[in-house]
TIVO-2410 file (N, C-alpha, C; in nm, 3 decimals):
# residues 162
REC num residu      c1      c2      c3 atome chaine
REC   1      M   0.085  -0.118   0.000     N      A
REC   1      M   0.000   0.000   0.000    CA      A
REC   1      M   0.088   0.123   0.000     C      A
REC   2      G   0.062   0.217  -0.090     N      A
REC   2      G   0.143   0.337  -0.101    CA      A
REC   2      G   0.088   0.449  -0.015     C      A
REC   3      C   0.163   0.553  -0.007     N      A
REC   3      C   0.125   0.670   0.070    CA      A
REC   3      C   0.108   0.784  -0.028     C      A
REC   4      V  -0.007   0.849  -0.028     N      A
REC   4      V  -0.035   0.955  -0.123    CA      A
REC   4      V  -0.044   1.087  -0.048     C      A
REC   5      P   0.036   1.188  -0.091     N      A
REC   5      P   0.026   1.319  -0.025    CA      A
REC   5      P  -0.113   1.378  -0.046     C      A
REC   6      R  -0.165   1.446   0.053     N      A
REC   6      R  -0.290   1.517   0.038    CA      A
REC   6      R  -0.285   1.640   0.127     C      A
REC   7      V  -0.366   1.736   0.096     N      A
REC   7      V  -0.367   1.860   0.171    CA      A
REC   7      V  -0.439   1.837   0.303     C      A
REC   8      L  -0.376   1.880   0.411     N      A
REC   8      L  -0.435   1.867   0.544    CA      A
REC   8      L  -0.483   2.004   0.590     C      A
REC   9      C  -0.607   2.012   0.633     N      A
REC   9      C  -0.656   2.144   0.669    CA      A
REC   9      C  -0.746   2.147   0.792     C      A
REC  10      N  -0.779   2.034   0.853     N      A
REC  10      N  -0.865   2.038   0.971    CA      A
REC  10      N  -0.826   1.926   1.067     C      A
REC  11      H  -0.897   1.918   1.179     N      A
REC  11      H  -0.861   1.820   1.282    CA      A
REC  11      H  -0.874   1.676   1.233     C      A
REC  12      A  -0.969   1.648   1.146     N      A
REC  12      A  -0.981   1.514   1.091    CA      A
REC  12      A  -0.855   1.480   1.011     C      A
REC  13      D  -0.802   1.580   0.940     N      A
REC  13      D  -0.680   1.557   0.863    CA      A
REC  13      D  -0.560   1.535   0.954     C      A
REC  14      I  -0.559   1.601   1.070     N      A
REC  14      I  -0.451   1.578   1.165    CA      A
REC  14      I  -0.454   1.433   1.211     C      A
REC  15      S  -0.573   1.381   1.239     N      A
REC  15      S  -0.585   1.240   1.276    CA      A
REC  15      S  -0.536   1.150   1.164     C      A
REC  16      Y  -0.571   1.186   1.041     N      A
REC  16      Y  -0.526   1.110   0.924    CA      A
REC  16      Y  -0.373   1.107   0.920     C      A
REC  17      F  -0.311   1.223   0.942     N      A
REC  17      F  -0.165   1.231   0.939    CA      A
REC  17      F  -0.103   1.136   1.041     C      A
REC  18      H  -0.156   1.137   1.165     N      A
REC  18      H  -0.101   1.049   1.268    CA      A
REC  18      H  -0.125   0.902   1.234     C      A
REC  19      A  -0.236   0.872   1.171     N      A
REC  19      A  -0.263   0.733   1.128    CA      A
REC  19      A  -0.164   0.691   1.021     C      A
REC  20      V  -0.132   0.781   0.929     N      A
REC  20      V  -0.034   0.749   0.824    CA      A
REC  20      V   0.101   0.721   0.887     C      A
REC  21      R   0.142   0.806   0.980     N      A
REC  21      R   0.271   0.785   1.045    CA      A
REC  21      R   0.274   0.654   1.121     C      A
REC  22      A   0.166   0.622   1.190     N      A
REC  22      A   0.163   0.500   1.270    CA      A
REC  22      A   0.151   0.375   1.184     C      A
REC  23      D   0.063   0.379   1.086     N      A
REC  23      D   0.033   0.258   1.009    CA      A
REC  23      D   0.122   0.238   0.887     C      A
REC  24      L   0.161   0.347   0.822     N      A
REC  24      L   0.235   0.333   0.697    CA      A
REC  24      L   0.378   0.383   0.704     C      A
REC  25      G   0.414   0.444   0.814     N      A
REC  25      G   0.546   0.506   0.825    CA      A
REC  25      G   0.659   0.416   0.781     C      A
REC  26      D   0.656   0.288   0.818     N      A
REC  26      D   0.761   0.195   0.779    CA      A
REC  26      D   0.764   0.171   0.630     C      A
REC  27      R   0.645   0.167   0.570     N      A
REC  27      R   0.636   0.126   0.431    CA      A
REC  27      R   0.618   0.245   0.337     C      A
REC  28      C   0.626   0.365   0.390     N      A
REC  28      C   0.594   0.483   0.312    CA      A
REC  28      C   0.721   0.560   0.280     C      A
REC  29      N   0.721   0.627   0.167     N      A
REC  29      N   0.831   0.717   0.131    CA      A
REC  29      N   0.830   0.832   0.231     C      A
REC  30      Y   0.939   0.849   0.305     N      A
REC  30      Y   0.942   0.951   0.408    CA      A
REC  30      Y   0.934   1.092   0.350     C      A
REC  31      G   0.966   1.109   0.222     N      A
REC  31      G   0.946   1.237   0.157    CA      A
REC  31      G   0.799   1.275   0.158     C      A
REC  32      E   0.712   1.177   0.137     N      A
REC  32      E   0.568   1.202   0.138    CA      A
REC  32      E   0.519   1.234   0.280     C      A
REC  33      I   0.573   1.164   0.379     N      A
REC  33      I   0.540   1.196   0.518    CA      A
REC  33      I   0.582   1.339   0.548     C      A
REC  34      T   0.699   1.380   0.499     N      A
REC  34      T   0.748   1.516   0.523    CA      A
REC  34      T   0.654   1.618   0.460     C      A
REC  35      I   0.602   1.588   0.342     N      A
REC  35      I   0.506   1.679   0.278    CA      A
REC  35      I   0.383   1.694   0.368     C      A
REC  36      L   0.332   1.582   0.418     N      A
REC  36      L   0.216   1.588   0.507    CA      A
REC  36      L   0.246   1.673   0.630     C      A
REC  37      W   0.362   1.649   0.690     N      A
REC  37      W   0.399   1.722   0.812    CA      A
REC  37      W   0.416   1.870   0.785     C      A
REC  38      S   0.479   1.907   0.673     N      A
REC  38      S   0.501   2.049   0.645    CA      A
REC  38      S   0.369   2.121   0.616     C      A
REC  39      L   0.271   2.050   0.560     N      A
REC  39      L   0.140   2.110   0.539    CA      A
REC  39      L   0.067   2.127   0.671     C      A
REC  40      L   0.084   2.031   0.760     N      A
REC  40      L   0.017   2.034   0.889    CA      A
REC  40      L   0.081   2.137   0.983     C      A
REC  41      M   0.211   2.144   0.981     N      A
REC  41      M   0.286   2.230   1.074    CA      A
REC  41      M   0.375   2.327   0.996     C      A
REC  42      P   0.319   2.431   0.935     N      A
REC  42      P   0.399   2.519   0.849    CA      A
REC  42      P   0.511   2.592   0.922     C      A
REC  43      D   0.499   2.611   1.054     N      A
REC  43      D   0.603   2.681   1.128    CA      A
REC  43      D   0.709   2.587   1.184     C      A
REC  44      A   0.689   2.458   1.169     N      A
REC  44      A   0.785   2.359   1.219    CA      A
REC  44      A   0.910   2.360   1.131     C      A
REC  45      V   1.017   2.304   1.182     N      A
REC  45      V   1.141   2.293   1.105    CA      A
REC  45      V   1.111   2.208   0.981     C      A
REC  46      R   1.150   2.257   0.867     N      A
REC  46      R   1.127   2.183   0.743    CA      A
REC  46      R   1.230   2.072   0.730     C      A
REC  47      L   1.182   1.951   0.716     N      A
REC  47      L   1.270   1.837   0.697    CA      A
REC  47      L   1.287   1.812   0.548     C      A
REC  48      K   1.410   1.790   0.506     N      A
REC  48      K   1.433   1.753   0.367    CA      A
REC  48      K   1.378   1.613   0.345     C      A
REC  49      P   1.319   1.588   0.229     N      A
REC  49      P   1.271   1.451   0.203    CA      A
REC  49      P   1.387   1.354   0.187     C      A
REC  50      I   1.362   1.228   0.216     N      A
REC  50      I   1.461   1.122   0.198    CA      A
REC  50      I   1.418   1.036   0.080     C      A
REC  51      Y   1.512   1.010  -0.010     N      A
REC  51      Y   1.489   0.919  -0.122    CA      A
REC  51      Y   1.587   0.803  -0.106     C      A
REC  52      W   1.534   0.681  -0.117     N      A
REC  52      W   1.613   0.560  -0.100    CA      A
REC  52      W   1.651   0.508  -0.238     C      A
REC  53      V   1.780   0.501  -0.267     N      A
REC  53      V   1.828   0.458  -0.398    CA      A
REC  53      V   1.851   0.306  -0.396     C      A
REC  54      G   1.793   0.238  -0.494     N      A
REC  54      G   1.807   0.093  -0.499    CA      A
REC  54      G   1.744   0.028  -0.377     C      A
REC  55      P   1.804  -0.081  -0.328     N      A
REC  55      P   1.745  -0.155  -0.214    CA      A
REC  55      P   1.789  -0.103  -0.077     C      A
REC  56      T   1.828   0.025  -0.069     N      A
REC  56      T   1.886   0.074   0.057    CA      A
REC  56      T   1.791   0.064   0.175     C      A
REC  57      L   1.663   0.094   0.155     N      A
REC  57      L   1.569   0.085   0.268    CA      A
REC  57      L   1.554  -0.060   0.313     C      A
REC  58      K   1.543  -0.150   0.219     N      A
REC  58      K   1.533  -0.293   0.252    CA      A
REC  58      K   1.660  -0.337   0.327     C      A
REC  59      D   1.774  -0.293   0.280     N      A
REC  59      D   1.901  -0.328   0.346    CA      A
REC  59      D   1.904  -0.274   0.489     C      A
REC  60      L   1.863  -0.148   0.506     N      A
REC  60      L   1.863  -0.088   0.639    CA      A
REC  60      L   1.771  -0.164   0.734     C      A
REC  61      R   1.658  -0.208   0.684     N      A
REC  61      R   1.563  -0.281   0.768    CA      A
REC  61      R   1.619  -0.415   0.817     C      A
REC  62      S   1.722  -0.465   0.750     N      A
REC  62      S   1.783  -0.591   0.794    CA      A
REC  62      S   1.888  -0.569   0.904     C      A
REC  63      F   1.922  -0.446   0.933     N      A
REC  63      F   2.021  -0.414   1.037    CA      A
REC  63      F   1.961  -0.441   1.175     C      A
REC  64      P   2.047  -0.463   1.275     N      A
REC  64      P   1.997  -0.476   1.413    CA      A
REC  64      P   1.923  -0.348   1.456     C      A
REC  65      E   1.828  -0.362   1.546     N      A
REC  65      E   1.744  -0.250   1.588    CA      A
REC  65      E   1.824  -0.129   1.636     C      A
REC  66      E   1.928  -0.152   1.716     N      A
REC  66      E   2.007  -0.040   1.768    CA      A
REC  66      E   2.078   0.035   1.656     C      A
REC  67      V   2.122  -0.038   1.554     N      A
REC  67      V   2.190   0.025   1.439    CA      A
REC  67      V   2.089   0.104   1.358     C      A
REC  68      R   1.971   0.046   1.336     N      A
REC  68      R   1.865   0.119   1.262    CA      A
REC  68      R   1.833   0.249   1.334     C      A
REC  69      G   1.826   0.244   1.466     N      A
REC  69      G   1.797   0.365   1.543    CA      A
REC  69      G   1.905   0.471   1.527     C      A
REC  70      A   2.031   0.429   1.532     N      A
REC  70      A   2.142   0.524   1.516    CA      A
REC  70      A   2.143   0.585   1.377     C      A
REC  71      V   2.120   0.502   1.275     N      A
REC  71      V   2.118   0.552   1.137    CA      A
REC  71      V   1.997   0.644   1.118     C      A
REC  72      G   1.881   0.604   1.170     N      A
REC  72      G   1.762   0.687   1.158    CA      A
REC  72      G   1.779   0.823   1.223     C      A
REC  73      Y   1.842   0.825   1.339     N      A
REC  73      Y   1.866   0.953   1.408    CA      A
REC  73      Y   1.961   1.040   1.327     C      A
REC  74      A   2.067   0.981   1.274     N      A
REC  74      A   2.163   1.057   1.193    CA      A
REC  74      A   2.097   1.112   1.067     C      A
REC  75      L   2.010   1.033   1.005     N      A
REC  75      L   1.940   1.080   0.885    CA      A
REC  75      L   1.840   1.191   0.919     C      A
REC  76      E   1.776   1.180   1.034     N      A
REC  76      E   1.684   1.287   1.075    CA      A
REC  76      E   1.761   1.418   1.094     C      A
REC  77      L   1.877   1.411   1.156     N      A
REC  77      L   1.958   1.532   1.172    CA      A
REC  77      L   1.997   1.589   1.036     C      A
REC  78      A   2.032   1.501   0.941     N      A
REC  78      A   2.066   1.547   0.806    CA      A
REC  78      A   1.945   1.615   0.742     C      A
REC  79      Q   1.825   1.561   0.765     N      A
REC  79      Q   1.704   1.623   0.712    CA      A
REC  79      Q   1.686   1.765   0.766     C      A
REC  80      R   1.735   1.789   0.887     N      A
REC  80      R   1.723   1.921   0.950    CA      A
REC  80      R   1.840   2.012   0.913     C      A
REC  81      G   1.934   1.960   0.833     N      A
REC  81      G   2.049   2.041   0.795    CA      A
REC  81      G   2.163   2.033   0.895     C      A
REC  82      E   2.156   1.936   0.985     N      A
REC  82      E   2.260   1.918   1.086    CA      A
REC  82      E   2.341   1.793   1.055     C      A
REC  83      K   2.447   1.770   1.133     N      A
REC  83      K   2.530   1.651   1.112    CA      A
REC  83      K   2.546   1.577   1.243     C      A
REC  84      A   2.521   1.447   1.239     N      A
REC  84      A   2.537   1.363   1.359    CA      A
REC  84      A   2.685   1.337   1.385     C      A
REC  85      D   2.717   1.307   1.510     N      A
REC  85      D   2.855   1.273   1.545    CA      A
REC  85      D   2.902   1.148   1.470     C      A
REC  86      K   2.809   1.058   1.440     N      A
REC  86      K   2.843   0.933   1.371    CA      A
REC  86      K   2.861   0.952   1.220     C      A
REC  87      A   2.830   1.069   1.168     N      A
REC  87      A   2.840   1.095   1.024    CA      A
REC  87      A   2.970   1.169   0.993     C      A
REC  88      K   3.036   1.126   0.886     N      A
REC  88      K   3.160   1.192   0.843    CA      A
REC  88      K   3.168   1.184   0.691     C      A
REC  89      P   3.243   1.276   0.630     N      A
REC  89      P   3.258   1.270   0.484    CA      A
REC  89      P   3.323   1.138   0.442     C      A
REC  90      L   3.270   1.079   0.336     N      A
REC  90      L   3.327   0.954   0.284    CA      A
REC  90      L   3.445   0.988   0.195     C      A
REC  91      K   3.558   0.927   0.223     N      A
REC  91      K   3.680   0.953   0.146    CA      A
REC  91      K   3.660   0.911   0.000     C      A
REC  92      G   3.718   0.989  -0.090     N      A
REC  92      G   3.707   0.957  -0.232    CA      A
REC  92      G   3.601   1.041  -0.303     C      A
REC  93      F   3.530   1.124  -0.226     N      A
REC  93      F   3.430   1.214  -0.282    CA      A
REC  93      F   3.467   1.355  -0.240     C      A
REC  94      R   3.437   1.451  -0.324     N      A
REC  94      R   3.479   1.588  -0.294    CA      A
REC  94      R   3.409   1.645  -0.172     C      A
REC  95      G   3.486   1.707  -0.087     N      A
REC  95      G   3.430   1.774   0.030    CA      A
REC  95      G   3.341   1.684   0.114     C      A
REC  96      A   3.227   1.742   0.153     N      A
REC  96      A   3.131   1.668   0.235    CA      A
REC  96      A   3.006   1.638   0.153     C      A
REC  97      S   3.024   1.611   0.024     N      A
REC  97      S   2.908   1.586  -0.062    CA      A
REC  97      S   2.846   1.449  -0.036     C      A
REC  98      V   2.928   1.353   0.004     N      A
REC  98      V   2.881   1.218   0.035    CA      A
REC  98      V   2.924   1.187   0.179     C      A
REC  99      M   2.824   1.155   0.260     N      A
REC  99      M   2.849   1.131   0.402    CA      A
REC  99      M   2.830   0.984   0.435     C      A
REC 100      E   2.902   0.939   0.536     N      A
REC 100      E   2.895   0.801   0.581    CA      A
REC 100      E   2.859   0.800   0.730     C      A
REC 101      I   2.757   0.724   0.763     N      A
REC 101      I   2.719   0.702   0.903    CA      A
REC 101      I   2.779   0.568   0.943     C      A
REC 102      V   2.854   0.566   1.051     N      A
REC 102      V   2.918   0.444   1.098    CA      A
REC 102      V   2.859   0.408   1.234     C      A
REC 103      A   2.808   0.286   1.245     N      A
REC 103      A   2.751   0.239   1.371    CA      A
REC 103      A   2.807   0.100   1.402     C      A
REC 104      D   2.855   0.083   1.524     N      A
REC 104      D   2.908  -0.045   1.568    CA      A
REC 104      D   2.805  -0.115   1.657     C      A
REC 105      H   2.800  -0.249   1.644     N      A
REC 105      H   2.708  -0.327   1.725    CA      A
REC 105      H   2.760  -0.470   1.736     C      A
REC 106      D   2.775  -0.517   1.858     N      A
REC 106      D   2.821  -0.655   1.884    CA      A
REC 106      D   2.947  -0.691   1.805     C      A
REC 107      G   3.041  -0.598   1.799     N      A
REC 107      G   3.168  -0.624   1.732    CA      A
REC 107      G   3.164  -0.610   1.580     C      A
REC 108      D   3.049  -0.577   1.523     N      A
REC 108      D   3.037  -0.557   1.379    CA      A
REC 108      D   3.020  -0.409   1.349     C      A
REC 109      T   3.056  -0.370   1.226     N      A
REC 109      T   3.042  -0.232   1.184    CA      A
REC 109      T   2.940  -0.224   1.071     C      A
REC 110      W   2.849  -0.131   1.083     N      A
REC 110      W   2.742  -0.110   0.986    CA      A
REC 110      W   2.755   0.030   0.932     C      A
REC 111      R   2.726   0.047   0.804     N      A
REC 111      R   2.741   0.178   0.742    CA      A
REC 111      R   2.620   0.213   0.657     C      A
REC 112      A   2.590   0.341   0.656     N      A
REC 112      A   2.489   0.396   0.566    CA      A
REC 112      A   2.551   0.518   0.500     C      A
REC 113      V   2.536   0.529   0.370     N      A
REC 113      V   2.598   0.636   0.293    CA      A
REC 113      V   2.487   0.718   0.229     C      A
REC 114      Y   2.499   0.851   0.242     N      A
REC 114      Y   2.397   0.939   0.184    CA      A
REC 114      Y   2.462   1.064   0.126     C      A
REC 115      T   2.385   1.136   0.045     N      A
REC 115      T   2.432   1.262  -0.008    CA      A
REC 115      T   2.327   1.369   0.013     C      A
REC 116      V   2.373   1.492   0.032     N      A
REC 116      V   2.284   1.606   0.045    CA      A
REC 116      V   2.307   1.703  -0.070     C      A
REC 117      E   2.388   1.664  -0.167     N      A
REC 117      E   2.427   1.757  -0.274    CA      A
REC 117      E   2.320   1.773  -0.381     C      A
REC 118      I   2.222   1.686  -0.386     N      A
REC 118      I   2.123   1.688  -0.493    CA      A
REC 118      I   1.997   1.758  -0.445     C      A
REC 119      A   1.960   1.865  -0.514     N      A
REC 119      A   1.839   1.941  -0.483    CA      A
REC 119      A   1.836   1.974  -0.334     C      A
REC 120      D   1.720   1.970  -0.276     N      A
REC 120      D   1.705   1.998  -0.134    CA      A
REC 120      D   1.650   1.872  -0.068     C      A
REC 121      A   1.727   1.763  -0.084     N      A
REC 121      A   1.681   1.632  -0.037    CA      A
REC 121      A   1.800   1.550   0.011     C      A
REC 122      I   1.769   1.441   0.080     N      A
REC 122      I   1.869   1.343   0.123    CA      A
REC 122      I   1.849   1.220   0.035     C      A
REC 123      Y   1.955   1.174  -0.027     N      A
REC 123      Y   1.951   1.051  -0.106    CA      A
REC 123      Y   2.037   0.948  -0.034     C      A
REC 124      V   1.976   0.840   0.013     N      A
REC 124      V   2.050   0.733   0.079    CA      A
REC 124      V   2.098   0.641  -0.032     C      A
REC 125      L   2.230   0.629  -0.045     N      A
REC 125      L   2.291   0.560  -0.157    CA      A
REC 125      L   2.324   0.414  -0.130     C      A
REC 126      H   2.356   0.382  -0.004     N      A
REC 126      H   2.398   0.244   0.025    CA      A
REC 126      H   2.392   0.220   0.175     C      A
REC 127      C   2.350   0.102   0.214     N      A
REC 127      C   2.351   0.057   0.354    CA      A
REC 127      C   2.411  -0.082   0.354     C      A
REC 128      F   2.515  -0.104   0.435     N      A
REC 128      F   2.582  -0.234   0.434    CA      A
REC 128      F   2.656  -0.260   0.563     C      A
REC 129      Q   2.687  -0.387   0.584     N      A
REC 129      Q   2.770  -0.428   0.697    CA      A
REC 129      Q   2.912  -0.442   0.644     C      A
REC 130      K   3.005  -0.379   0.712     N      A
REC 130      K   3.145  -0.391   0.671    CA      A
REC 130      K   3.194  -0.529   0.716     C      A
REC 131      K   3.237  -0.607   0.620     N      A
REC 131      K   3.278  -0.746   0.649    CA      A
REC 131      K   3.426  -0.758   0.683     C      A
REC 132      S   3.508  -0.678   0.618     N      A
REC 132      S   3.653  -0.689   0.635    CA      A
REC 132      S   3.694  -0.651   0.776     C      A
REC 133      K   3.782  -0.726   0.833     N      A
REC 133      K   3.832  -0.697   0.968    CA      A
REC 133      K   3.963  -0.619   0.963     C      A
REC 134      K   4.021  -0.603   0.842     N      A
REC 134      K   4.147  -0.529   0.836    CA      A
REC 134      K   4.122  -0.388   0.784     C      A
REC 135      G   4.167  -0.291   0.862     N      A
REC 135      G   4.154  -0.152   0.823    CA      A
REC 135      G   4.012  -0.099   0.838     C      A
REC 136      I   4.002   0.035   0.824     N      A
REC 136      I   3.871   0.098   0.836    CA      A
REC 136      I   3.821   0.150   0.702     C      A
REC 137      A   3.904   0.138   0.599     N      A
REC 137      A   3.867   0.190   0.468    CA      A
REC 137      A   3.747   0.115   0.411     C      A
REC 138      T   3.665   0.190   0.337     N      A
REC 138      T   3.550   0.129   0.270    CA      A
REC 138      T   3.602   0.051   0.149     C      A
REC 139      P   3.563  -0.075   0.135     N      A
REC 139      P   3.612  -0.157   0.024    CA      A
REC 139      P   3.582  -0.093  -0.113     C      A
REC 140      K   3.673  -0.114  -0.208     N      A
REC 140      K   3.662  -0.054  -0.341    CA      A
REC 140      K   3.531  -0.091  -0.410     C      A
REC 141      A   3.485  -0.214  -0.398     N      A
REC 141      A   3.360  -0.255  -0.461    CA      A
REC 141      A   3.242  -0.174  -0.407     C      A
REC 142      E   3.244  -0.145  -0.277     N      A
REC 142      E   3.138  -0.064  -0.217    CA      A
REC 142      E   3.144   0.079  -0.269     C      A
REC 143      I   3.265   0.134  -0.283     N      A
REC 143      I   3.282   0.270  -0.336    CA      A
REC 143      I   3.228   0.278  -0.478     C      A
REC 144      E   3.258   0.178  -0.560     N      A
REC 144      E   3.209   0.177  -0.699    CA      A
REC 144      E   3.057   0.171  -0.702     C      A
REC 145      L   2.998   0.092  -0.616     N      A
REC 145      L   2.852   0.083  -0.608    CA      A
REC 145      L   2.794   0.218  -0.568     C      A
REC 146      I   2.854   0.284  -0.471     N      A
REC 146      I   2.808   0.415  -0.425    CA      A
REC 146      I   2.818   0.517  -0.539     C      A
REC 147      K   2.928   0.515  -0.613     N      A
REC 147      K   2.945   0.608  -0.727    CA      A
REC 147      K   2.836   0.587  -0.831     C      A
REC 148      G   2.805   0.461  -0.860     N      A
REC 148      G   2.699   0.432  -0.956    CA      A
REC 148      G   2.564   0.480  -0.910     C      A
REC 149      R   2.534   0.459  -0.783     N      A
REC 149      R   2.405   0.503  -0.728    CA      A
REC 149      R   2.397   0.655  -0.719     C      A
REC 150      L   2.510   0.720  -0.691     N      A
REC 150      L   2.513   0.866  -0.689    CA      A
REC 150      L   2.482   0.920  -0.828     C      A
REC 151      K   2.540   0.859  -0.928     N      A
REC 151      K   2.513   0.900  -1.067    CA      A
REC 151      K   2.365   0.881  -1.099     C      A
REC 152      S   2.309   0.767  -1.061     N      A
REC 152      S   2.166   0.740  -1.084    CA      A
REC 152      S   2.079   0.843  -1.012     C      A
REC 153      A   2.115   0.877  -0.889     N      A
REC 153      A   2.037   0.974  -0.813    CA      A
REC 153      A   2.043   1.112  -0.879     C      A
REC 154      R   2.159   1.151  -0.927     N      A
REC 154      R   2.173   1.280  -0.998    CA      A
REC 154      R   2.084   1.281  -1.122     C      A
REC 155      E   2.086   1.173  -1.197     N      A
REC 155      E   2.004   1.166  -1.318    CA      A
REC 155      E   1.855   1.169  -1.286     C      A
REC 156      A   1.815   1.099  -1.182     N      A
REC 156      A   1.674   1.099  -1.141    CA      A
REC 156      A   1.631   1.239  -1.098     C      A
REC 157      A   1.715   1.307  -1.021     N      A
REC 157      A   1.683   1.442  -0.976    CA      A
REC 157      A   1.676   1.539  -1.094     C      A
REC 158      K   1.764   1.521  -1.190     N      A
REC 158      K   1.763   1.605  -1.308    CA      A
REC 158      K   1.633   1.584  -1.387     C      A
REC 159      G   1.588   1.458  -1.397     N      A
REC 159      G   1.464   1.427  -1.466    CA      A
REC 159      G   1.343   1.486  -1.396     C      A
REC 160      E   1.344   1.488  -1.262     N      A
REC 160      E   1.232   1.546  -1.187    CA      A
REC 160      E   1.229   1.698  -1.202     C      A
REC 161      A   1.347   1.760  -1.216     N      A
REC 161      A   1.355   1.905  -1.226    CA      A
REC 161      A   1.307   1.954  -1.364     C      A
REC 162      S   1.311   1.866  -1.463     N      A
REC 162      S   1.271   1.907  -1.598    CA      A
REC 162      S   1.121   1.921  -1.613     C      A
***
């Protein structure tokens, strides 16, 4: 079941908004939830929409609960234009255009990679568990996958802007 943006203008619509968040929040594009929230609360902090590239949302859902919480919190801060302590620029990309959230759990390292460089949105490019035990560098295959998804996200954003 999808989530469809609609204009909220009365108390019944406020109830609808809370029902969407409660019932569909997991399965809904958070960009659409943000649209609902910004219509309901025009004076609230505007959150940038999140777009999930490829299977990133499915991948994130497979992470342990504590890791999902840490990544979710870091992404919410990014939506507000802030940066979490767990987020840092990913090496190999210019400046802070591509960020990496690093979360450790039970001796394993989990990562989520996103960009804020496209339009006024957050694009989550990759979510994965780091398997290698040697070094902290992101494996080359993962970097190549991220570059490909970044290119796809740029093209998709360009198509939406046209």
